[in-house]
N, C-alpha and C positions, 0 to 999 in steps of 0.2 A: 497610083491612085490611092487615096486614103480610105480606110475602112471606118464607117460611121455606125455607131451603135444606135439602134432604134429604141428610144426610151419612151415611146408614146403609149405603150401598153396595148397597142392594137395589133396583137399577133394573130395567130390562126383562130383565136376565139373572139375576134372583133366583130363578127357578123351580128347585126341586129335581127330581131325576129322576122323582119320583112326581107332579109337576105342582103341588105345594103352593108357594105364594109364601112365602119365608123371612120377609118383612116381617111376616106375620101369625102366625108361629110364636112360641110362648112356651116357654122362654126364648129370647132372641135369641143369647146367648153363655153359655158355661160356663167354669169354671176350678176349680182345686183349692184356692182360698182366697177370702177376702173381696175384693171388687173395690175397696173403699175405699182410696184412696191409691195405687192401682196401675193401675186400668183407667179410661180416659177414655170416658165414654158417647158413642156416636155420635149420639144424639139424646135429648131429654128423654122419659122414659117407657120407655126401653129396659130389658129385663129381663136379669138375669144369675143363673145358678144355680151355687152353690158345691157341687161334687160331693163334697168332703170333709166339710164341716160340714153339708151338706144344708139350706142356707139359700137362699131365693129373694130377690133384691134387685131394686129398681126405681130407676132414676135419676130424680131430681126436678130435675135441672139438667144442665149439660154439663161440669162440672168433675169431677175424679177423686175428690172427697170428697162427692159428692151422692147416693150410693147408700143407700137405706133398706131394711132387711130387711122382707119381707112375710110370708113363711112360714118357720118353722123346724121342724126335727125330721125324723128319718129315717122314711120311710114303711115301714109294716110290711104284709106280705101277710096277707090275711084267709083 
């Protein structure tokens, strides 16, 4: 079995004030544009939310061009 280094930065000090561990929050990061070509994932599987385009991305690798869109579209209130 391979040993994988956790580069997420969410170690023992990852708890938010409400006690929730950031590692298990989705999305892990947000930004005002697509992360492709600009944001390097901290780990495979990390999620990113584009707050302008309302797109949720997930990293399938650890290079800045490995983000895949999962969910698109602005949520509307019911």
